[in-house]
C-alpha positions as a Markdown table, in Angstrom:
| # | Residue | x | y | z |
|---|---|---|---|---|
| 1 | Met | -20.5 | 1.0 | 151.0 |
| 2 | Glu | -20.8 | 4.2 | 149.2 |
| 3 | Trp | -23.5 | 4.7 | 146.4 |
| 4 | Leu | -21.8 | 5.3 | 143.1 |
| 5 | Asp | -23.5 | 6.5 | 140.0 |
| 6 | Asp | -22.3 | 3.5 | 138.2 |
| 7 | Tyr | -24.9 | 1.6 | 140.1 |
| 8 | Glu | -27.7 | 3.6 | 138.6 |
| 9 | Leu | -29.3 | 1.5 | 135.8 |
| 10 | Glu | -32.1 | 4.0 | 134.9 |
| 11 | Leu | -34.7 | 1.2 | 135.7 |
| 12 | Glu | -36.6 | 2.6 | 138.9 |
| 13 | Pro | -37.6 | -0.7 | 140.4 |
| 14 | Met | -34.2 | -2.2 | 140.2 |
| 15 | Asp | -32.5 | 1.2 | 141.2 |
| 16 | Gln | -34.8 | 1.6 | 144.3 |
| 17 | Thr | -33.9 | -2.1 | 145.4 |
| 18 | His | -30.2 | -1.4 | 144.9 |
| 19 | His | -30.4 | 1.8 | 147.1 |
| 20 | Glu | -32.0 | -0.3 | 149.8 |
| 21 | Phe | -29.4 | -2.9 | 149.5 |
| 22 | Val | -26.7 | -0.3 | 150.1 |
| 23 | Glu | -28.6 | 1.3 | 152.9 |
| 24 | Ile | -29.2 | -2.0 | 154.7 |
| 25 | Phe | -25.7 | -3.2 | 154.1 |
| 26 | Asn | -24.3 | 0.0 | 155.8 |
| 27 | Arg | -26.4 | -0.6 | 158.7 |
| 28 | Leu | -24.9 | -4.0 | 159.1 |
| 29 | Ala | -21.4 | -2.6 | 158.5 |
| 30 | Ser | -21.8 | 0.0 | 161.2 |
| 31 | Ala | -23.6 | -2.4 | 163.7 |
| 32 | Asp | -22.1 | -2.8 | 167.2 |
| 33 | Ala | -21.5 | -6.3 | 168.5 |
| 34 | Ala | -24.7 | -6.6 | 170.2 |
| 35 | Ser | -26.8 | -5.9 | 167.1 |
| 36 | Arg | -24.7 | -7.6 | 164.4 |
| 37 | Leu | -26.9 | -10.7 | 164.1 |
| 38 | Glu | -30.0 | -8.7 | 164.1 |
| 39 | Arg | -28.6 | -6.5 | 161.2 |
| 40 | Leu | -27.3 | -9.5 | 159.3 |
| 41 | Asp | -30.9 | -11.1 | 159.5 |
| 42 | Glu | -32.2 | -7.9 | 158.1 |
| 43 | Phe | -29.6 | -7.9 | 155.4 |
| 44 | Ile | -30.3 | -11.5 | 154.5 |
| 45 | Ala | -34.1 | -10.9 | 154.4 |
| 46 | His | -33.7 | -7.9 | 152.1 |
| 47 | Thr | -31.2 | -9.8 | 149.8 |
| 48 | Glu | -33.6 | -12.8 | 149.5 |
| 49 | Ala | -36.3 | -10.4 | 148.4 |
| 50 | His | -34.1 | -8.5 | 146.2 |
| 51 | Phe | -32.8 | -11.6 | 144.4 |
| 52 | Gly | -36.2 | -13.2 | 144.3 |
| 53 | Gln | -37.5 | -10.2 | 142.5 |
| 54 | Glu | -34.8 | -10.2 | 139.9 |
| 55 | Asn | -35.0 | -13.9 | 139.5 |
| 56 | Arg | -38.8 | -13.7 | 138.7 |
| 57 | Trp | -38.1 | -10.9 | 136.2 |
| 58 | Met | -35.4 | -13.2 | 134.5 |
| 59 | Glu | -37.6 | -16.2 | 134.5 |
| 60 | Ala | -40.4 | -14.1 | 132.8 |
| 61 | Ile | -38.2 | -13.1 | 130.0 |
| 62 | Asp | -36.2 | -16.4 | 129.8 |
| 63 | Phe | -32.9 | -14.6 | 130.8 |
| 64 | Pro | -29.7 | -16.7 | 131.1 |
| 65 | Gly | -29.3 | -18.7 | 134.3 |
| 66 | Cys | -25.7 | -17.7 | 135.3 |
| 67 | His | -27.2 | -14.5 | 136.9 |
| 68 | Arg | -29.5 | -16.5 | 139.1 |
| 69 | Ala | -26.7 | -18.9 | 140.0 |
| 70 | Glu | -24.6 | -16.1 | 141.2 |
| 71 | His | -27.6 | -14.9 | 143.4 |
| 72 | Asp | -27.7 | -18.5 | 144.7 |
| 73 | Arg | -24.1 | -18.4 | 145.6 |
| 74 | Val | -24.2 | -15.1 | 147.4 |
| 75 | Leu | -27.2 | -16.3 | 149.4 |
| 76 | Ala | -25.3 | -19.4 | 150.4 |
| 77 | Val | -22.4 | -17.3 | 151.7 |
| 78 | Leu | -24.6 | -15.0 | 153.6 |
| 79 | Arg | -26.3 | -18.0 | 155.3 |
| 80 | Glu | -22.9 | -19.6 | 156.3 |
| 81 | Val | -21.7 | -16.3 | 157.6 |
| 82 | Arg | -24.8 | -16.0 | 159.7 |
| 83 | Ser | -24.4 | -19.6 | 161.0 |
| 84 | Arg | -20.8 | -18.8 | 162.0 |
| 85 | Leu | -21.8 | -15.5 | 163.6 |
| 86 | Ala | -24.6 | -17.1 | 165.7 |
| 87 | Ala | -22.0 | -19.5 | 166.9 |
| 88 | Gly | -19.7 | -16.7 | 168.1 |
| 89 | Asp | -17.3 | -16.5 | 165.1 |
| 90 | Gly | -17.5 | -13.1 | 163.6 |
| 91 | Phe | -14.4 | -13.4 | 161.5 |
| 92 | Phe | -16.4 | -14.2 | 158.3 |
| 93 | Leu | -18.8 | -11.3 | 158.9 |
| 94 | Gly | -15.7 | -8.9 | 158.8 |
| 95 | Arg | -14.7 | -10.4 | 155.6 |
| 96 | Leu | -18.0 | -10.2 | 154.1 |
| 97 | Ile | -18.2 | -6.5 | 155.0 |
| 98 | Glu | -14.9 | -5.9 | 153.4 |
| 99 | Glu | -15.5 | -7.9 | 150.2 |
| 100 | Leu | -19.2 | -7.4 | 149.4 |
| 101 | Pro | -18.9 | -3.8 | 148.2 |
| 102 | Thr | -16.5 | -4.9 | 145.4 |
| 103 | Trp | -18.8 | -7.8 | 144.5 |
| 104 | Phe | -21.8 | -5.5 | 144.3 |
| 105 | Gly | -20.2 | -3.1 | 142.1 |
| 106 | His | -19.2 | -5.6 | 139.6 |
| 107 | His | -22.6 | -7.4 | 139.8 |
| 108 | Ala | -24.6 | -4.1 | 139.3 |
| 109 | Ser | -22.5 | -2.9 | 136.5 |
| 110 | Gly | -22.4 | -6.2 | 134.8 |
| 111 | Met | -25.1 | -8.7 | 135.2 |
| 112 | Asp | -27.7 | -6.3 | 136.5 |
| 113 | Ala | -26.9 | -3.7 | 133.8 |
| 114 | Ala | -27.5 | -6.6 | 131.2 |
| 115 | Leu | -30.8 | -7.5 | 132.9 |
| 116 | Ala | -32.0 | -3.9 | 133.0 |
| 117 | Phe | -31.2 | -3.3 | 129.3 |
| 118 | Thr | -33.0 | -6.4 | 128.4 |
| 119 | Leu | -36.0 | -5.7 | 130.6 |
| 120 | Lys | -36.3 | -2.2 | 129.0 |
| 121 | Ser | -35.7 | -3.6 | 125.5 |
| 122 | Val | -38.6 | -6.0 | 125.7 |
| 123 | Gly | -41.0 | -3.6 | 127.4 |
| 124 | Phe | -41.3 | -5.5 | 130.5 |
| 125 | Asp | -44.2 | -4.5 | 132.7 |
| 126 | Phe | -43.1 | -4.4 | 136.3 |
| 127 | Glu | -46.6 | -4.5 | 137.8 |
| 128 | Thr | -47.8 | -7.8 | 136.0 |
| 129 | Glu | -44.2 | -9.0 | 135.6 |
| 130 | Thr | -44.8 | -9.9 | 131.9 |
| 131 | Val | -43.6 | -8.3 | 128.6 |
| 132 | Ala | -45.8 | -5.3 | 128.0 |
| 133 | Gly | -48.8 | -6.0 | 125.9 |
| 134 | Ser | -49.0 | -9.6 | 126.7 |
| 135 | Lys | -52.4 | -11.0 | 127.8 |
| 136 | Gly | -52.9 | -12.0 | 131.5 |
| 137 | Ala | -51.1 | -11.0 | 134.5 |
| 138 | Cys | -48.7 | -13.0 | 136.8 |
| 139 | Ala | -49.6 | -13.4 | 140.4 |
| 140 | Ala | -46.4 | -11.6 | 141.5 |
| 141 | Ser | -47.3 | -12.0 | 145.1 |
| 142 | Ser | -47.4 | -15.9 | 144.9 |
| 143 | Gly | -43.7 | -16.1 | 145.8 |
| 144 | Ala | -43.3 | -19.1 | 143.7 |
| 145 | Gly | -40.4 | -17.6 | 141.8 |
| 146 | Ala | -41.8 | -18.4 | 138.3 |
| 147 | Cys | -43.9 | -16.5 | 136.1 |
| 148 | Ala | -45.8 | -18.6 | 133.6 |
| 149 | Cys | -48.0 | -16.1 | 132.1 |
| 150 | Gly | -47.1 | -13.8 | 129.3 |
| 151 | Pro | -44.5 | -14.7 | 126.7 |
| 152 | Thr | -40.9 | -15.6 | 127.4 |
| 153 | Met | -38.0 | -13.8 | 125.7 |
| 154 | Ser | -37.6 | -16.7 | 123.3 |
| 155 | Glu | -41.4 | -16.5 | 122.5 |
| 156 | Val | -41.1 | -12.8 | 121.9 |
| 157 | Gln | -38.1 | -13.5 | 119.5 |
| 158 | Ala | -39.7 | -16.2 | 117.8 |
| 159 | Ala | -42.9 | -14.1 | 117.1 |
| 160 | Glu | -40.6 | -11.4 | 115.6 |
| 161 | Gly | -39.2 | -13.8 | 113.2 |
C-alpha cells in the first residue's frame, strides 16, 4: 500500500497511527510464507489498538456509531482470515492484501476525516481524551474503551445553546 497525501488528516495522533497502519500492512503484504501468520498477528494487534484508540475518542465526543461498527466488521474479517491462514488456507489473506488498501483509502478520507474534523472542532485533548477545558482526565490507559469523564459532544452542544 502506498501512502497517499489524501490520507493526511492534519491531526498528528491519527496521522501517526495511519502511517504505522500502512507500514505494518506493507510488512504483511511482503511477508514470505513462513512469516505470514506472524506478520498477520502483528497487523491485527496494531489494528485492534488503532481502532480502540479511535473508538475511545468517538465515545468521548459522542460521535455516531457507524464508524465503530465499520471497525468491528474489519476486525471480524481479520480474525477470520487469521483462522483460515492458521488452518493452512492462504487464499483469503491474498484477497485481504488486494482489497484492504482500497478500503483504507475510503475509510481514511471519509469516516476518519469526519472524525478528525470533529475532534479539532471541539478542541479535543488527546492526552486526557476529553474536550479541552473540561474538568478531570480520563484514565486512557484503562483499556475499557469508554471515557466517562469530561463532556460528550451532545453536552458541549447543549451548553452552547
